N, C-alpha and C positions, 0 to 999 in steps of 0.2 A: 377633345378638337373642339374648338370653339368657331363657327363661320356663318359665311353667308350662303343666302340661296337668291338667284334671280331670277322670280317666276316668269314664265313667258305670257304675254297676252296679245291676237289672241293665241289657243290652243284647245286642244281635244276636238269636240266635234262641231264639225261644218253643217251646214244647212241641208245639202247633199244627205250627208249619215242621218242627222234627225228626222230626215221624210224619211227615206228608206227604214228607219228602226220602227218608227211608228206605223206607217203602212203594216208592216208585219203583226206589231200589237193588235193594232186595230181588225185586225182580220181573224186573228185568234180570241178575241174580244168576241166579235159577233158571230164568227162561223165556228168557233172549237176548233180544237186540233184533231189532225193534222191540218197544219198548212204546209205546201211545200214551198223551197225556196230553191229555185236552180243557182249553184254556187252559194258559198258564203256572202249572205248578205251587204256587210262591211265585210274589209280585214282584220279584225279582233278577234282574238279567241275569247275574251271574254264576256264579250256580245255575244258571239255565236251560242256559247255555253250558255247563257242564261235565257236565250231565245229557245234554244234546245229543250230546255225547263220546262216553260209554259208551254210546247207544243209544237216548236216548228221542227219541219225537217227538211234537212238541207241535201239536195243530191247534187250529182255532177254535171247531172244531163237532163233534159227534160224528158229522155224515156225512160226513165226511172219516175217517172210521176204515172198513178193509174188514172186512164180516162176520166173525165167528169171531175177530178180533183183540181182545186187552185194553185197555179202557179205563179210566184213571185218572181219576176225577173231581177235580180241584183242590180245596188245602185252602178255598178259597172259598164253596163252595156252590154246587149247580145247583137250580132249578125241577124239579119233578116231571116236566114234560114232557119233560125232557131224560132223566130216568130211563129214561121209558115209550119214547122212541125209542129209547136204546140198547138196550131187551130187544128192540121189534121189528126190531133191524136184526141180533141174535143176536150183540151186542157180550158181553162177558166182563166186567161192571163192577165194579173195585175201587176203594172208596170210601174217598180221602183228604181228607175234609171235616174240618174241624178240630172237636169235639166243642163249644166254645162257640158255632162257627158254626150247628150243627146243633140247641143250644141255642133260638136266635133263630128258628130257622123251626119250631120247636114251639112255641115261643109264639105265633108269627105264627097257626098254623091254631088254635092254641087259643083266641083273641080273637076271631078271624072268625067261628068256627064257635058262638057265643054271643054273634053277635050286634052286635057291637063293628065300628065303621071303626077299623081299624088305621092309626095313624100311624107309619110306620116313616122316624125321621128317618136321613140319611145323603145320599150323592150317586147320584143315579139312573141315573149312567154307570160305578158300581162294579160290578163282576161280581157282588160279594155281595149288595147290594142288588136288582138284577136278581135272582140266584136267592133272594131271601125272598121278593120283590114277587112270583114263581112261585107260591109257595106258596097265594096266592088272590088273584088279581088285582084281582077285582072289590073286594075289598072293602079291600085295602091299598092306602095314599097314602100318596108317598114326599112328604118334609117335608125341603126343603133347609137352613130358616133361619128365624128369627122373621118373615124378610119372608111366607115361605110360610106358616105357622100362621096368620099374619093374613087371611091368605084364603081358608083350605080351609073347602071345605062338606060338612059332616058328615051333611046331610038328617036330623037329628034324632037319630040315632045315638048311643049314648053312646063315647066314644074311647078307646081302648090306645093305650097307646106303648112301640115299641120302637126299639132302634138298632142303628145298623152299628158291628160291634164294634172297628173301628180307627180310631174319632173321638176326637177331643180332647175332654175331660170338660168344658170349660169351654164349648164350644160347643152340645153337648146338653144340658147346662143351660139355655144362654137359649132356645134352642129352645124346651125344655119350658116354663118358667116363660110365653112367651106362648101356648104353647096352654092353659095353666092359665087364664090371664087372658082369654080365648076361651072357655073351656068350664068351666071349673070342676074339677072333681075328675076326676083320668084314671085309668084302670086301670094299673097297672104292674107289671111282673114282681117278685120280691121279692128279687131283687141285680139292680144294674146290670148291664145290655146289654155294655160297656165291658170288652173282656179284661182279667185280672189284668196280664197283659203290658205290653199299652199300655198301664193305669195306671201302673205302675210305672216304664215307660222314659218316662212323662212328667212323673213325680214325680221322678225325678235331674234332669231338663233344668231344671224349677224350683229344684230344689237348687243346682247348678250356677251359675244363676245370680245366686241368692242370695250364694253364695259370692265372687262377685265377676270371676267369668268372662264376659267382653266379647263373647266370639264362640265360639258354639256351631256345631261343623262334626257334623253328621249326615252318617253314611254309609247311601245308600241309591239303591235305584234312582226315576226320576221317577214310574214305573208306582207306588209301595210309599206307601198311602193312610196306614199308620202312621209311615212316615219324614218324610211332609210335614207332618205333624201333629205333630211332634215340633219340625221347623222354626218351625210356628205358635207354640208355645207357648215354647218360648227367646224370642222375637221379643214376644211380650206379657207375659212377665216382664222385658223391658227390657236384651234382649243381641239383638245384631247374630246371626244364623243365615245356612247354607248349606247345600244340598245336596250331598255329593260323592259320586263313584261309588267310593273308595278305591282305583282301578286308575290312573288318570292322570296323578296329580299332583297337588298343590296349589301354587294361584296365589300366586307372592310378593305381589300387591297385597290377597292375599284376608286376610293375616295382618296387613299393615303397621297398625304402632299397638297392637296386641294382643300384652300380655304373660302375660295368663290366659287359653289356651283351653279351651274344654271338649270335649270329644269322647264322642258316642254312636252309637250304629248302631240301624237301625230292626229289627223280626222277624225281618224276613226276610233279612237282613245278614249274611253269615258271619261268625266272629271273625278269619279270616287276614283280612280286609281291613282290619280294625281294629287286626289287630299291624303290619300295613304302612303305615296311616297313621302310628301311631307312631312309627314307626323313621323314616320321612318328617319328622315333627315334631322328631325326635329331630337329625337332620343339622342341622338349621337354629337349633339353640338352646334346642328345648324339649325339654329332656331332664330336668327334672324333675317325674316324674309320681306324682300323688294320685290315691287310688281313692275315688270318692264314691258310698256303697253306700245305697241307700235301703229295700232288702228282698232276702231271699234268696228263690230260686226252687226249687222242687225239686217241680215237676209233672209228669207224666209218663202219656201218654194211650194206651190199649191199641193194639196193630195192630188191622187188620181180620183176620178167619179165613181168607179166601183168602191172606192174606202168609203169615200163620203155620204155615199147611198146608205150605206149597209150601216 
């Protein structure tokens, strides 16, 4: 078969992911192994395996790190109680939390401390949401869907809304609409919590579906929220979609009947995996590649002083 690939741009690493990975790499170079990281630094299996090969040790809890060692906090953020426990255990904390996640944490504190019940739209079991809720556990309620919004008890408090940074824009809008239908005017941040990179990648997927891409391949790990949302966005736009890891090869049956295939990657997926899938598609006859660019990204976040000083 001969076919075309519509290649999304932007795709792959965002500024927050770039920063988090660079932090671990610099610490390994300056301090040597091991460097302990609380939780996966980003949600991509390929990235985690590569950093493990360099000497990073990923742990589920700061309690698993020997006293006095470095503890890198992952890009997804943590509750204040985690930071306090790190200090009490004598760990050397290095903050790799995405600044956009830190912004949502600050919003959560501000709204909760001004007497609002904070409706946090997101997935309750996602590490980012767990960390954000931990800012004010008694005043923040996770709302996963419009159905949750219909059952929310605010006990007479005014409602403020914040959200997980990696969600689908449409899903957030539906839940906000449901909250507004119940409680009227809601306190909201001046800018959407959905991060710029998430929005750009979702916009590119919608554009590809509109240009005739009948199958959208999203390269990412099953644990990546933003990659999973790209699959959902593609399906909502009328295309078939699949999450692929970019390493194990494509299933022939997956491509059957599709002459125009869209390709993108989650914000924690390395670009080299995209190039590998492009090469695989070219071998199968999909060697005509058109770029579909919806935005230009030129965002950079500063490294923490502990890394710059090292």
